[in-house]
C-alpha positions as CSV (number, residue, x, y, z in Angstrom):
1,M,-14.2,26.5,23.9
2,Q,-11.3,26.2,26.6
3,Y,-9.3,29.2,27.7
4,L,-6.1,28.6,27.2
5,H,-3.6,31.8,28.3
6,T,-2.7,35.6,27.8
7,M,0.2,36.4,27.0
8,V,2.4,39.7,27.8
9,R,5.4,40.5,26.8
10,I,8.3,41.2,29.2
11,S,11.8,43.0,28.4
12,D,13.9,41.1,31.1
13,I,13.1,37.5,32.1
14,D,15.3,37.5,35.0
15,E,13.2,40.7,36.7
16,S,10.1,39.4,35.9
17,L,11.0,36.2,36.8
18,K,11.6,37.5,40.5
19,F,8.3,39.5,40.4
20,Y,5.6,36.6,38.7
21,C,7.0,33.4,40.6
22,G,9.6,35.3,43.6
23,L,6.8,37.6,44.5
24,L,3.1,36.3,43.2
25,G,4.6,32.7,43.8
26,M,3.7,31.8,40.7
27,E,5.3,28.7,38.8
28,E,7.4,28.1,35.9
29,I,5.6,25.4,33.7
30,S,7.2,25.1,30.9
31,R,9.6,27.1,28.2
32,R,10.3,27.5,24.4
33,E,13.0,28.8,23.2
34,S,13.0,29.6,19.1
35,D,16.2,31.0,17.7
36,K,14.6,31.2,14.1
37,G,11.3,33.8,15.3
38,R,14.1,35.1,18.0
39,F,12.0,34.7,21.6
40,T,11.3,32.8,24.2
41,L,8.2,31.3,25.5
42,I,7.3,30.9,29.0
43,F,4.1,29.6,30.1
44,L,3.6,30.1,34.3
45,A,1.0,28.7,36.5
46,A,-0.8,29.7,39.2
47,P,0.4,27.6,42.6
48,A,-3.4,26.2,42.4
49,D,-3.3,25.5,39.1
50,V,0.1,24.1,38.5
51,D,-0.8,20.2,39.3
52,R,-3.6,20.9,36.5
53,A,-0.9,23.0,34.3
54,R,1.0,20.2,34.0
55,S,-1.7,17.4,33.1
56,D,-3.8,17.0,30.0
57,D,-6.4,20.1,30.6
58,R,-3.7,22.2,31.3
59,A,-5.3,24.9,33.3
60,P,-5.3,28.3,32.0
61,M,-1.6,30.2,32.3
62,L,0.6,33.2,32.2
63,E,2.0,33.3,28.9
64,L,5.5,35.7,29.3
65,T,7.1,36.6,26.0
66,Y,10.2,37.7,25.3
67,N,12.0,39.3,22.2
68,W,15.3,38.7,22.2
69,D,15.4,42.0,20.0
70,P,15.1,45.1,22.3
71,E,11.9,46.6,21.9
72,A,9.9,49.6,23.8
73,Y,6.7,48.4,24.3
74,A,4.2,51.6,24.6
75,G,0.5,51.8,24.0
76,G,-0.9,48.3,25.1
77,R,1.5,46.4,23.0
78,N,3.1,44.4,25.7
79,F,-0.2,43.2,26.2
80,G,-0.2,40.4,23.8
81,H,-3.6,38.1,23.2
82,L,-6.2,35.5,24.7
83,A,-6.2,31.9,23.5
84,Y,-8.6,29.6,23.7
85,R,-8.7,25.8,22.5
86,V,-11.8,25.3,20.5
87,N,-13.2,21.8,18.9
88,D,-13.3,23.2,15.4
89,V,-10.9,25.9,13.8
90,Y,-12.3,26.6,11.0
91,G,-16.0,26.2,11.8
92,I,-15.9,29.3,14.4
93,C,-13.7,31.2,12.0
94,Q,-16.2,30.6,9.4
95,R,-18.8,31.7,11.8
96,L,-16.8,35.0,12.8
97,M,-16.7,35.6,9.0
98,D,-19.8,35.2,8.1
99,N,-20.7,37.4,11.3
100,G,-18.9,40.6,9.7
101,V,-15.1,39.4,12.0
102,I,-12.0,40.0,10.0
103,I,-10.0,36.8,10.5
104,N,-6.3,38.6,10.9
105,R,-4.4,35.6,10.7
106,P,-6.6,32.7,8.6
107,P,-5.7,29.1,9.9
108,R,-3.7,28.0,6.8
109,D,-2.2,24.9,8.8
110,G,-5.3,24.3,10.1
111,H,-4.0,24.8,14.2
112,M,-4.1,28.7,14.4
113,A,-5.8,31.2,13.8
114,F,-6.2,35.2,15.1
115,V,-8.8,37.4,15.8
116,K,-10.1,40.9,17.0
117,S,-12.9,41.7,19.8
118,P,-14.5,44.4,18.9
119,D,-12.2,46.3,21.3
120,G,-9.2,45.7,19.4
121,I,-7.9,42.2,21.5
122,S,-6.3,40.1,20.3
123,I,-7.6,36.4,20.1
124,E,-5.7,33.4,19.1
125,L,-7.3,30.1,18.4
126,L,-5.7,27.1,18.3
127,Q,-7.4,23.8,17.7
128,K,-7.8,21.1,19.7
129,G,-5.7,17.6,19.1
130,D,-4.3,17.4,16.0
131,A,-3.6,20.4,13.0
132,L,-7.3,19.4,11.0
133,P,-5.9,19.0,7.2
134,P,-5.5,22.3,5.2
135,R,-8.1,23.6,3.0
136,E,-9.6,26.2,1.2
137,P,-10.4,28.8,1.5
138,W,-8.4,29.7,4.9
139,V,-5.0,28.3,2.9
140,S,-4.9,30.9,0.3
141,M,-5.9,33.5,2.7
142,P,-3.8,36.1,3.7
143,N,-3.1,38.1,6.8
144,T,-5.3,41.6,7.6
145,G,-3.9,43.9,9.4
146,S,-2.0,43.5,12.4
147,W,-3.0,40.4,15.3
Protein backbone atom coordinates (compact mmCIF):
# COMPACT_ATOMS: atom_id res chain seq x y z
CA MET A 1 0.00 0.00 0.00
CA GLN A 2 1.25 3.51 -0.81
CA TYR A 3 -0.03 6.73 0.77
CA LEU A 4 -1.19 9.08 -2.00
CA HIS A 5 -2.95 12.21 -0.82
CA THR A 6 -5.21 13.95 1.64
CA MET A 7 -8.19 15.85 0.22
CA VAL A 8 -9.70 19.00 1.68
CA ARG A 9 -12.59 20.97 0.23
CA ILE A 10 -12.03 24.66 -0.34
CA SER A 11 -14.42 27.54 -0.90
CA ASP A 12 -12.09 29.95 -2.77
CA ILE A 13 -9.33 28.77 -5.12
CA ASP A 14 -7.39 32.04 -5.13
CA GLU A 15 -7.41 32.42 -1.35
CA SER A 16 -6.47 28.78 -0.86
CA LEU A 17 -3.56 28.95 -3.32
CA LYS A 18 -2.39 32.17 -1.69
CA PHE A 19 -2.29 30.33 1.65
CA TYR A 20 -0.91 26.94 0.59
CA CYS A 21 1.45 28.10 -2.18
CA GLY A 22 2.14 31.76 -1.42
CA LEU A 23 2.50 31.47 2.34
CA LEU A 24 3.38 27.83 3.02
CA GLY A 25 5.52 27.44 -0.12
CA MET A 26 3.72 24.42 -1.59
CA GLU A 27 3.76 24.02 -5.37
CA GLU A 28 0.90 23.20 -7.71
CA ILE A 29 1.64 19.89 -9.43
CA SER A 30 -1.53 19.39 -11.45
CA ARG A 31 -5.07 20.66 -11.93
CA ARG A 32 -8.15 18.95 -13.32
CA GLU A 33 -11.58 20.42 -13.99
CA SER A 34 -14.73 18.34 -14.43
CA ASP A 35 -17.62 20.07 -16.18
CA LYS A 36 -19.81 17.02 -15.58
CA GLY A 37 -18.93 16.74 -11.89
CA ARG A 38 -18.78 20.53 -11.46
CA PHE A 39 -15.51 20.54 -9.53
CA THR A 40 -11.84 21.47 -9.80
CA LEU A 41 -9.05 19.34 -8.28
CA ILE A 42 -5.69 20.95 -7.55
CA PHE A 43 -2.80 18.78 -6.34
CA LEU A 44 -0.04 20.44 -4.31
CA ALA A 45 3.30 19.14 -3.06
CA ALA A 46 5.57 20.36 -0.31
CA PRO A 47 8.81 21.94 -1.57
CA ALA A 48 10.94 18.91 -0.69
CA ASP A 49 8.49 16.56 -2.46
CA VAL A 50 8.02 18.42 -5.77
CA ASP A 51 10.41 16.29 -7.88
CA ARG A 52 8.99 13.03 -6.52
CA ALA A 53 5.42 14.29 -6.92
CA ARG A 54 6.07 14.82 -10.63
CA SER A 55 7.66 11.39 -11.06
CA ASP A 56 6.04 7.97 -11.37
CA ASP A 57 6.75 7.48 -7.65
CA ARG A 58 4.29 10.28 -6.78
CA ALA A 59 5.14 11.69 -3.34
CA PRO A 60 2.13 12.26 -1.08
CA MET A 61 0.23 15.40 -2.01
CA LEU A 62 -2.53 17.66 -0.80
CA GLU A 63 -5.65 17.60 -3.00
CA LEU A 64 -7.69 20.80 -2.92
CA THR A 65 -11.25 20.17 -4.11
CA TYR A 66 -13.28 23.15 -5.20
CA ASN A 67 -16.97 22.36 -5.82
CA TRP A 68 -18.43 24.87 -8.26
CA ASP A 69 -21.81 24.92 -6.55
CA PRO A 70 -21.52 26.78 -3.22
CA GLU A 71 -21.77 24.67 -0.09
CA ALA A 72 -21.26 25.65 3.53
CA TYR A 73 -18.90 23.11 5.08
CA ALA A 74 -19.71 22.19 8.66
CA GLY A 75 -18.87 19.29 10.93
CA GLY A 76 -15.66 18.40 9.14
CA ARG A 77 -17.27 18.11 5.69
CA ASN A 78 -14.39 20.19 4.34
CA PHE A 79 -12.06 17.29 5.11
CA GLY A 80 -12.51 14.77 2.36
CA HIS A 81 -10.55 11.53 2.59
CA LEU A 82 -7.23 9.75 2.80
CA ALA A 83 -6.13 7.94 -0.37
CA TYR A 84 -3.93 4.87 -0.78
CA ARG A 85 -2.70 3.06 -3.87
CA VAL A 86 -3.13 -0.71 -3.46
CA ASN A 87 -1.85 -3.72 -5.41
CA ASP A 88 -5.26 -5.47 -5.53
CA VAL A 89 -8.34 -3.35 -4.85
CA TYR A 90 -10.59 -6.43 -4.95
CA GLY A 91 -8.41 -8.37 -2.52
CA ILE A 92 -8.18 -5.61 0.07
CA CYS A 93 -11.92 -4.91 -0.17
CA GLN A 94 -12.66 -8.60 0.35
CA ARG A 95 -10.35 -8.74 3.40
CA LEU A 96 -12.01 -5.63 4.85
CA MET A 97 -15.52 -6.95 4.18
CA ASP A 98 -14.63 -10.35 5.67
CA ASN A 99 -13.68 -8.48 8.84
CA GLY A 100 -16.91 -6.51 9.12
CA VAL A 101 -15.95 -3.32 7.28
CA ILE A 102 -18.68 -1.87 5.07
CA ILE A 103 -17.56 -1.15 1.51
CA ASN A 104 -19.28 2.22 1.05
CA ARG A 105 -18.34 2.57 -2.62
CA PRO A 106 -17.46 -0.85 -4.07
CA PRO A 107 -14.73 -1.16 -6.73
CA ARG A 108 -17.24 -1.78 -9.53
CA ASP A 109 -14.80 -0.29 -12.04
CA GLY A 110 -11.81 -2.30 -10.80
CA HIS A 111 -10.13 0.98 -9.94
CA MET A 112 -11.60 2.79 -6.93
CA ALA A 113 -13.34 1.97 -3.66
CA PHE A 114 -14.22 3.88 -0.50
CA VAL A 115 -14.45 2.57 3.05
CA LYS A 116 -14.57 4.30 6.43
CA SER A 117 -12.32 3.94 9.43
CA PRO A 118 -13.86 3.05 12.82
CA ASP A 119 -13.95 6.81 13.49
CA GLY A 120 -15.77 7.60 10.24
CA ILE A 121 -12.79 8.86 8.21
CA SER A 122 -13.29 8.17 4.49
CA ILE A 123 -10.50 6.18 2.88
CA GLU A 124 -10.15 5.92 -0.89
CA LEU A 125 -8.46 2.78 -2.24
CA LEU A 126 -7.05 3.15 -5.76
CA GLN A 127 -5.83 0.24 -7.87
CA LYS A 128 -2.14 0.48 -8.76
CA GLY A 129 -1.66 0.64 -12.53
CA ASP A 130 -4.54 -0.12 -14.85
CA ALA A 131 -7.99 -0.92 -13.50
CA LEU A 132 -8.70 -4.59 -12.93
CA PRO A 133 -11.37 -6.18 -15.15
CA PRO A 134 -14.82 -5.67 -13.56
CA ARG A 135 -16.07 -8.72 -11.69
CA GLU A 136 -18.65 -9.92 -9.21
CA PRO A 137 -19.66 -9.41 -6.51
CA TRP A 138 -18.33 -5.87 -6.92
CA VAL A 139 -20.06 -5.01 -10.20
CA SER A 140 -23.54 -5.61 -8.73
CA MET A 141 -22.84 -4.22 -5.26
CA PRO A 142 -24.63 -0.92 -4.51
CA ASN A 143 -23.16 2.02 -2.65
CA THR A 144 -23.81 2.02 1.09
CA GLY A 145 -24.06 5.21 3.12
CA SER A 146 -21.75 8.08 2.31
CA TRP A 147 -18.06 8.40 1.82
